[in-house]
C-alpha positions as CSV (number, residue, x, y, z in Angstrom):
1,M,19.2,10.5,-97.5
2,L,16.0,11.2,-95.7
3,D,17.8,13.7,-93.3
4,Q,19.4,15.4,-96.3
5,S,16.0,15.9,-98.0
6,R,14.5,17.4,-94.9
7,L,17.4,19.7,-94.4
8,L,17.2,20.9,-98.0
9,Q,13.4,21.4,-97.6
10,R,13.9,23.5,-94.4
11,V,16.5,25.7,-96.2
12,A,14.2,26.2,-99.2
13,Q,11.4,27.3,-96.9
14,T,13.6,29.7,-95.1
15,I,14.7,31.3,-98.3
16,A,11.2,31.6,-99.5
17,R,10.1,33.3,-96.2
18,A,13.0,35.8,-96.5
19,A,12.2,36.6,-100.1
20,I,8.6,37.2,-99.4
21,T,9.5,39.5,-96.4
22,L,11.9,41.4,-98.6
23,I,9.4,41.9,-101.3
24,F,6.7,43.2,-98.9
25,S,9.2,45.6,-97.1
26,Q,10.4,47.0,-100.4
27,G,6.9,47.4,-101.6
28,A,5.9,49.2,-98.5
29,S,8.9,51.5,-98.8
30,L,8.1,52.3,-102.4
31,A,4.4,53.0,-101.6
32,L,5.4,55.3,-98.7
33,A,8.0,57.1,-100.9
34,Q,5.6,57.8,-103.7
35,R,2.7,58.9,-101.6
36,S,1.6,62.3,-102.9
37,P,-0.5,65.1,-101.3
38,A,-4.2,65.0,-101.8
39,S,-4.2,68.2,-103.9
40,P,-1.7,70.6,-105.4
41,D,-2.4,73.2,-102.8
42,H,-0.6,71.1,-100.1
43,V,3.1,70.9,-99.6
44,W,4.7,67.6,-100.3
45,H,6.7,66.0,-97.4
46,G,8.5,62.8,-98.3
47,A,9.9,60.1,-96.1
48,G,13.5,61.1,-96.5
49,E,13.0,64.8,-96.0
50,T,14.2,64.8,-92.4
51,G,17.5,63.2,-93.5
52,I,18.0,65.7,-96.3
53,A,17.4,68.6,-94.0
54,A,19.9,67.2,-91.5
55,D,22.5,66.9,-94.2
56,A,21.8,70.4,-95.4
57,K,22.7,71.7,-91.9
58,N,26.1,70.1,-92.1
59,F,27.0,72.2,-95.1
60,T,28.2,75.3,-92.9
61,E,31.2,77.4,-93.5
62,A,33.5,78.0,-90.7
63,E,33.1,81.4,-89.0
64,F,35.7,84.0,-90.0
65,N,36.6,86.6,-87.4
66,F,37.8,89.9,-88.8
67,D,40.2,91.9,-86.8
68,P,37.9,94.7,-85.3
69,E,40.9,97.1,-84.9
70,R,42.0,96.8,-88.6
71,A,40.8,98.7,-91.6
72,Y,40.8,96.3,-94.5
73,S,42.0,97.6,-97.8
74,L,40.5,96.6,-101.1
75,P,43.4,94.2,-102.1
76,E,43.1,92.5,-98.8
77,L,39.3,92.1,-99.3
78,I,39.8,90.7,-102.7
79,D,42.3,88.2,-101.4
80,L,39.9,87.1,-98.7
81,A,37.1,86.7,-101.3
82,E,39.2,84.7,-103.7
83,S,40.3,82.3,-100.9
84,R,36.8,82.0,-99.3
85,N,34.1,82.4,-101.9
86,P,32.7,79.0,-102.9
87,E,32.3,80.1,-106.5
88,T,36.0,79.9,-107.1
89,R,36.0,76.4,-105.6
90,V,33.3,75.3,-108.0
91,A,35.2,76.7,-111.0
92,W,38.4,75.2,-109.7
93,E,37.1,71.8,-109.3
94,H,35.4,72.0,-112.7
95,A,38.8,72.9,-114.3
96,R,40.4,70.0,-112.5
97,A,37.7,67.7,-113.7
98,Q,38.3,68.8,-117.4
99,A,42.1,68.4,-116.9
100,A,41.4,64.8,-115.7
101,A,39.2,64.3,-118.8
102,W,42.1,65.3,-120.9
103,G,44.2,62.8,-119.1
104,V,41.6,60.1,-119.9
105,A,41.6,61.0,-123.5
106,R,45.4,60.8,-123.7
107,G,45.2,57.3,-122.2
108,E,44.1,56.1,-125.6
109,L,47.7,56.6,-126.8
110,Y,48.7,53.6,-124.7
111,P,47.5,49.9,-124.7
112,T,45.2,48.7,-122.1
113,I,46.1,45.7,-120.1
114,A,43.6,43.8,-118.0
115,A,44.6,40.9,-115.7
116,A,42.3,38.2,-114.3
117,A,42.8,35.4,-111.9
118,L,40.3,32.5,-112.2
119,A,39.9,29.4,-109.9
120,G,37.2,26.9,-109.9
121,V,36.2,23.2,-109.1
122,S,33.5,21.3,-110.7
123,R,32.1,17.8,-110.1
124,D,29.8,15.8,-112.2
125,E,28.9,12.2,-113.0
126,A,30.0,10.7,-116.3
127,Y,28.1,7.6,-117.8
128,L,30.5,5.1,-119.2
129,A,29.4,1.6,-120.3
130,D,26.9,0.5,-117.7
131,R,27.7,2.7,-114.7
132,F,28.4,6.3,-113.6
133,F,31.8,7.6,-112.7
134,R,32.3,10.7,-110.6
135,Q,34.7,13.3,-112.1
136,T,36.3,16.2,-110.3
137,N,38.0,19.0,-112.3
138,G,40.1,21.9,-110.9
139,D,40.9,25.0,-113.0
140,F,43.4,27.7,-112.0
141,E,44.2,30.5,-114.6
142,V,46.0,33.8,-114.7
143,A,45.0,35.7,-117.9
144,L,46.1,39.0,-119.4
145,N,44.2,40.8,-122.1
146,L,46.0,43.5,-124.1
147,N,44.2,45.8,-126.5
148,Y,45.8,48.6,-128.6
149,T,44.6,50.7,-131.4
150,I,47.4,50.9,-134.0
151,F,45.8,53.6,-136.2
152,D,42.3,55.1,-136.7
153,F,43.1,58.0,-139.2
154,G,42.9,60.8,-136.5
155,A,39.8,59.8,-134.5
156,R,41.9,59.3,-131.4
157,A,43.8,62.5,-131.9
158,G,40.6,64.4,-132.4
159,R,39.2,63.2,-129.1
160,I,42.5,64.2,-127.4
161,N,42.6,67.6,-128.9
162,A,39.0,68.3,-128.1
163,A,39.6,67.3,-124.5
164,K,42.6,69.5,-124.4
165,A,40.7,72.5,-125.7
166,E,37.9,71.9,-123.3
167,S,40.3,71.7,-120.4
168,L,41.7,75.1,-121.5
169,A,38.2,76.5,-121.8
170,A,37.6,75.4,-118.2
171,N,40.8,77.1,-117.1
172,F,39.6,80.3,-118.7
173,A,36.3,80.0,-117.1
174,F,38.0,79.7,-113.7
175,N,40.0,82.8,-114.4
176,D,36.8,84.6,-115.4
177,T,35.2,83.6,-112.2
178,H,38.0,85.3,-110.4
179,R,37.6,88.3,-112.6
180,D,33.8,88.5,-111.9
181,L,34.4,88.0,-108.1
182,I,37.0,90.8,-108.0
183,Y,34.6,93.2,-109.7
184,R,31.8,92.3,-107.3
185,V,34.0,92.9,-104.3
186,E,35.1,96.2,-105.8
187,Q,31.5,97.3,-106.4
188,A,30.4,96.3,-102.9
189,Y,33.5,98.0,-101.4
190,Y,32.8,101.3,-103.3
191,Q,29.1,101.0,-102.5
192,L,30.0,100.8,-98.8
193,L,32.4,103.7,-99.1
194,N,29.7,105.9,-100.8
195,A,27.2,104.9,-98.0
196,S,29.7,105.8,-95.4
197,G,30.5,109.1,-97.1
198,Q,26.8,109.8,-97.4
199,E,26.5,109.2,-93.7
200,D,29.1,111.8,-92.9
201,A,27.5,114.2,-95.3
202,A,24.0,113.6,-93.7
203,R,25.4,114.1,-90.3
204,A,27.0,117.4,-91.3
205,N,23.7,118.4,-92.9
206,L,21.9,117.6,-89.7
207,A,24.4,119.7,-87.8
208,N,23.8,122.6,-90.2
209,A,20.0,122.3,-89.9
210,Q,20.4,122.3,-86.1
211,A,22.6,125.4,-86.2
212,V,20.0,127.1,-88.4
213,Q,17.2,126.1,-86.0
214,Q,19.2,127.4,-83.0
215,A,19.8,130.7,-84.7
216,A,16.1,131.1,-85.7
217,E,15.0,130.2,-82.1
218,E,17.4,132.7,-80.7
219,R,16.2,135.4,-83.1
220,L,12.6,134.5,-82.0
221,N,13.4,134.9,-78.5
222,N,15.0,138.3,-79.2
223,G,11.8,139.3,-81.3
224,L,13.9,139.4,-84.5
225,A,12.3,136.3,-86.2
226,T,8.8,134.9,-86.6
227,L,7.3,131.6,-85.5
228,P,6.9,130.3,-89.0
229,D,10.7,130.8,-89.4
230,V,11.3,128.6,-86.3
231,L,8.8,126.0,-87.5
232,E,10.5,125.9,-90.9
233,A,13.8,125.4,-89.3
234,R,12.5,122.6,-87.1
235,S,11.0,120.9,-90.2
236,A,14.4,121.1,-91.9
237,T,16.0,119.5,-88.9
238,A,13.5,116.7,-88.9
239,Q,14.1,116.2,-92.7
240,A,17.8,116.0,-92.1
241,E,17.3,113.5,-89.4
242,Y,15.1,111.4,-91.7
243,E,17.6,111.5,-94.5
244,L,20.3,110.3,-92.1
245,Q,18.3,107.3,-91.1
246,A,17.8,106.4,-94.8
247,V,21.5,106.7,-95.3
248,L,22.2,104.4,-92.3
249,G,19.9,101.8,-93.7
250,A,21.6,101.9,-97.1
251,E,25.0,101.7,-95.3
252,E,23.8,98.5,-93.5
253,V,22.7,97.0,-96.9
254,A,26.1,97.9,-98.5
255,H,27.9,96.2,-95.5
256,G,25.9,93.1,-96.1
257,N,26.7,93.0,-99.8
258,L,30.4,93.3,-99.0
259,T,30.4,90.5,-96.4
260,T,28.4,88.3,-98.6
261,S,30.9,88.6,-101.4
262,L,33.5,87.5,-98.9
263,A,31.4,84.5,-98.1
264,A,31.0,85.8,-94.5
265,N,27.8,86.2,-92.5
266,P,26.1,89.6,-93.3
267,Q,26.1,90.3,-89.5
268,T,30.0,90.0,-89.4
269,A,31.6,93.3,-88.2
270,I,34.3,94.5,-90.5
271,R,36.0,97.8,-90.9
272,V,37.3,99.0,-94.4
273,Q,39.7,101.6,-95.4
274,P,37.7,104.9,-95.6
275,L,37.2,107.1,-98.7
276,A,39.3,109.8,-97.3
277,E,42.5,107.6,-97.4
278,L,42.1,106.6,-101.0
279,T,43.8,108.4,-104.0
280,I,41.2,109.5,-106.5
281,P,42.8,110.0,-110.0
282,N,42.0,113.1,-111.9
283,T,43.0,111.8,-115.4
284,I,43.0,108.6,-117.5
285,D,46.5,107.4,-118.3
286,D,45.1,105.2,-121.1
287,T,43.3,105.4,-124.4
288,V,40.1,103.6,-125.3
289,N,41.9,101.9,-128.2
290,A,44.5,100.6,-126.0
291,A,41.9,99.3,-123.5
292,M,40.0,97.6,-126.3
293,D,43.1,95.9,-127.6
294,R,43.9,94.6,-124.1
295,A,40.4,93.4,-123.6
296,L,40.4,91.5,-126.9
297,A,43.8,89.9,-126.0
298,Q,43.3,89.0,-122.4
299,R,39.5,88.7,-121.6
300,P,39.2,85.0,-120.3
301,D,35.6,84.8,-121.4
302,L,36.7,85.5,-125.0
303,L,39.6,83.2,-124.8
304,Q,37.2,80.5,-123.6
305,R,35.1,81.1,-126.7
306,V,38.3,80.6,-128.9
307,A,39.0,77.4,-127.0
308,D,35.6,76.2,-127.8
309,I,36.3,76.7,-131.6
310,Q,39.5,74.5,-131.2
311,A,37.3,71.8,-129.4
312,A,34.7,71.9,-132.2
313,K,37.4,71.6,-134.9
314,A,38.8,68.6,-133.1
315,R,35.4,67.0,-133.1
316,V,35.2,67.5,-136.9
317,K,38.5,65.7,-137.2
318,E,37.0,62.8,-135.2
319,A,33.9,62.8,-137.2
320,R,35.8,62.6,-140.5
321,A,37.9,59.7,-139.2
322,A,34.7,57.6,-139.0
323,Y,34.9,57.2,-142.8
324,Y,38.1,55.3,-142.6
325,P,39.0,51.9,-141.0
326,S,40.7,51.4,-137.7
327,L,43.2,48.7,-136.9
328,N,43.3,47.1,-133.5
329,F,45.7,44.6,-132.0
330,T,44.6,42.1,-129.3
331,A,46.7,39.7,-127.3
332,S,45.4,37.4,-124.5
333,P,48.2,35.1,-123.0
334,T,46.9,32.8,-120.2
335,A,48.8,30.7,-117.7
336,Q,46.6,27.6,-117.0
337,S,46.8,24.8,-114.5
338,L,44.3,21.9,-114.8
339,Y,43.7,19.2,-112.2
340,G,41.3,16.2,-112.6
341,M,40.3,13.1,-110.9
342,Q,38.0,10.3,-112.0
343,Q,36.5,7.9,-109.5
344,Q,38.8,5.0,-108.7
345,L,41.7,6.8,-110.5
346,P,44.4,9.1,-109.2
347,W,44.7,12.8,-109.7
348,G,45.8,14.1,-113.1
349,H,47.5,17.5,-113.8
350,T,48.5,19.6,-116.7
351,A,49.8,23.1,-117.0
352,G,50.9,25.4,-119.8
353,L,50.6,28.9,-121.5
354,T,47.7,29.3,-123.8
355,G,46.1,32.2,-125.5
356,G,46.2,34.0,-128.8
357,M,46.9,37.3,-130.8
358,A,44.8,38.9,-133.4
359,L,44.7,42.0,-135.7
360,K,41.3,43.4,-136.2
361,L,40.3,45.8,-139.0
362,D,37.0,47.7,-138.4
363,W,35.4,49.7,-141.3
364,I,31.9,50.8,-141.4
365,V,30.6,50.4,-144.8
366,F,27.1,51.7,-144.4
367,D,25.3,53.4,-141.4
368,G,22.3,55.1,-142.9
369,R,24.1,58.5,-143.4
370,A,24.9,58.7,-139.6
371,R,28.5,59.6,-140.1
372,K,27.6,62.3,-142.7
373,N,25.1,63.8,-140.2
374,R,27.6,63.7,-137.4
375,L,30.2,65.4,-139.5
376,A,27.6,68.1,-140.6
377,Q,26.7,68.6,-136.8
378,A,30.3,69.0,-135.9
379,E,31.0,71.5,-138.7
380,A,27.9,73.5,-137.7
381,D,29.3,73.6,-134.2
382,V,32.5,75.1,-135.5
383,H,30.7,77.8,-137.5
384,A,28.5,78.5,-134.4
385,A,31.6,78.8,-132.2
386,E,33.3,81.2,-134.6
387,A,30.2,83.4,-134.9
388,Q,29.9,83.4,-131.1
389,V,33.5,84.7,-131.0
390,K,32.6,87.5,-133.3
391,V,29.6,88.4,-131.2
392,S,31.7,88.3,-128.0
393,R,34.3,90.6,-129.6
394,D,31.6,93.1,-130.6
395,E,30.1,93.0,-127.1
396,I,33.5,93.4,-125.4
397,A,34.4,96.4,-127.6
398,N,31.1,98.0,-126.8
399,E,31.5,97.4,-123.0
400,V,35.0,98.8,-123.0
401,W,33.8,101.9,-124.9
402,A,30.9,102.4,-122.6
403,A,33.1,101.9,-119.5
404,Y,35.7,104.3,-120.9
405,S,33.0,107.0,-121.5
406,D,31.5,106.5,-118.1
407,L,35.0,107.0,-116.5
408,T,35.6,110.2,-118.5
409,T,32.1,111.4,-117.5
410,A,32.8,110.6,-113.9
411,L,36.1,112.5,-113.9
412,R,34.4,115.7,-115.4
413,Q,31.6,115.3,-112.8
414,R,34.2,115.0,-110.0
415,E,35.7,118.4,-111.0
416,A,32.2,120.0,-111.1
417,A,31.2,118.4,-107.8
418,T,34.3,119.8,-106.1
419,A,33.6,123.3,-107.4
420,L,29.9,123.0,-106.4
421,L,30.8,121.9,-102.9
422,E,33.2,124.8,-102.4
423,A,30.7,127.4,-103.7
424,S,27.8,125.9,-101.7
425,S,29.8,126.0,-98.5
426,R,30.8,129.6,-98.9
427,S,27.2,130.4,-99.8
428,Y,25.8,128.8,-96.7
429,D,28.4,130.4,-94.4
430,A,27.7,133.8,-95.9
431,A,23.9,133.3,-95.8
432,L,23.9,132.2,-92.1
433,E,26.2,135.0,-91.1
434,S,24.0,137.5,-92.9
435,Y,20.9,136.0,-91.3
436,N,22.3,136.3,-87.9
437,D,23.1,140.1,-88.7
438,G,19.6,140.6,-89.9
439,L,20.7,141.2,-93.5
440,R,19.1,138.0,-95.1
441,N,15.8,136.3,-94.6
442,F,15.2,132.8,-93.4
443,L,14.3,131.5,-96.8
444,D,17.8,132.4,-98.1
445,V,19.4,130.4,-95.3
446,T,17.3,127.3,-95.8
447,A,17.8,127.4,-99.6
448,A,21.6,127.7,-99.0
449,Q,21.5,124.8,-96.5
450,R,19.6,122.5,-98.9
451,T,22.1,123.4,-101.7
452,L,25.0,122.6,-99.4
453,A,23.5,119.3,-98.4
454,Q,22.9,118.3,-102.0
455,A,26.5,119.4,-102.8
456,R,28.0,117.2,-100.1
457,S,26.1,114.2,-101.2
458,T,27.1,114.9,-104.8
459,D,30.7,115.2,-103.9
460,V,30.8,111.9,-102.2
461,L,29.0,110.2,-105.0
462,A,31.3,111.8,-107.5
463,R,34.4,110.5,-105.8
464,T,33.2,107.0,-105.4
465,Q,31.8,107.1,-108.9
466,V,35.2,107.7,-110.3
467,L,36.5,104.7,-108.3
468,T,33.6,102.6,-109.5
469,T,33.9,103.4,-113.1
470,L,37.7,102.8,-113.0
471,A,37.0,99.3,-111.6
472,A,34.5,98.8,-114.3
473,L,37.0,99.7,-117.0
474,S,39.5,97.4,-115.5
475,F,36.9,94.6,-115.4
476,R,35.8,95.1,-119.0
477,A,39.4,95.2,-120.2
478,G,40.4,92.1,-118.2
479,D,43.0,94.0,-116.2
480,A,41.7,92.8,-112.9
481,I,43.2,89.4,-113.1
482,Q,46.5,90.2,-114.7
483,L,48.2,91.6,-111.6
484,N,47.4,88.3,-109.8
485,A,49.1,85.1,-111.0
486,V,46.6,82.3,-111.8
487,K,46.3,80.5,-108.5
488,P,46.8,76.7,-108.2
489,R,44.1,76.8,-105.5
490,P,40.8,78.6,-105.3
């Protein structure tokens, strides 16, 4: 007995030391983690900052190498963006989570069955007559617990319908993510085409300025021009060079915007189909009323709002069911095996099936008007969702109208820009030829050169503007995602 007491004492001391050490270590860790900077003008570096920074480095996308010999078309760029951009992955996973939530809600239609296996041995001393008797009991059980809601006056159906509507809303949000991504790729693509076209126009303007400068210097050498004319020509050449560099900078920015929409590094080299290879429409094969009708029928963001109404109405049904009782059935069969032994007596054993079944009727009689307020809240959510749909319909109609007007304006400007470029080109050629023949002065040539430069830039902008506004109309009408089937993957 003495040895057992010492052993128990040593075990207790060891446990006490370990507990004290753990308390101090945890306290030190908490103190270190909560240590703040001395004043708000200092940055805050925590103990776990290095680990977080290391984890952040692991979230890197695999490099994507574009074919340098290939000119990617807009549909190919859209496909790449849809498959690589993480925004579609986020929306896709959210839609999957909502679909799983719908499945969780549908699980209430079936009973729940839980199984448990229990085993235990207990020993104690029982006092009988004038002495103690040691008793050992063994218990082995396998139990099942079944629960099922027989009826609840629509509360369960309301939760299931709400989860279904929320899942549909997440699907529409996923589709709208694709619609928005497609439009951003189109915008970046046409921005890059405009910048590339402006580069071509700027280089042509520089070539014209250099030609005028050469002509002025030749006439000066022949005594037919003045030095101010040559200086003016050199100034125009420098101005054209400056404008070319500005255009090159804008082209680099546009390239970065496009690669970013593709979830690629902005420094990634990629060639796109040039503006000259694209077909630019001259008319609109559509009416504004038809575009509005399509938008109101297929815009995923509007359909998402309608799904929100269905979810809110289902919540109303669930809230109303709280005024009525619910009936639940419970069964708990248990297979039990018991062993027992008392000192100086042999082992005893018994086994059998125990348990019970019950019907439970729950009915809330009074809850301090909580049910009434929850119902009022659910009904208000329905009215708010319906009003939001009306607001969205008005906004969509206005967006389609504005996009249609922008497209018709862009088409008219395209016609005017074509005529302006042709007239400016002829005027410049005639002015330069007449200047070389001594029939026009230098100011006429520089004026014609500036007009031609502006006409070139306007023509490029007008062509890309038609494509941009056409993409905007398709985006506002919801046509962008109709040609692509809803993808099972992001």
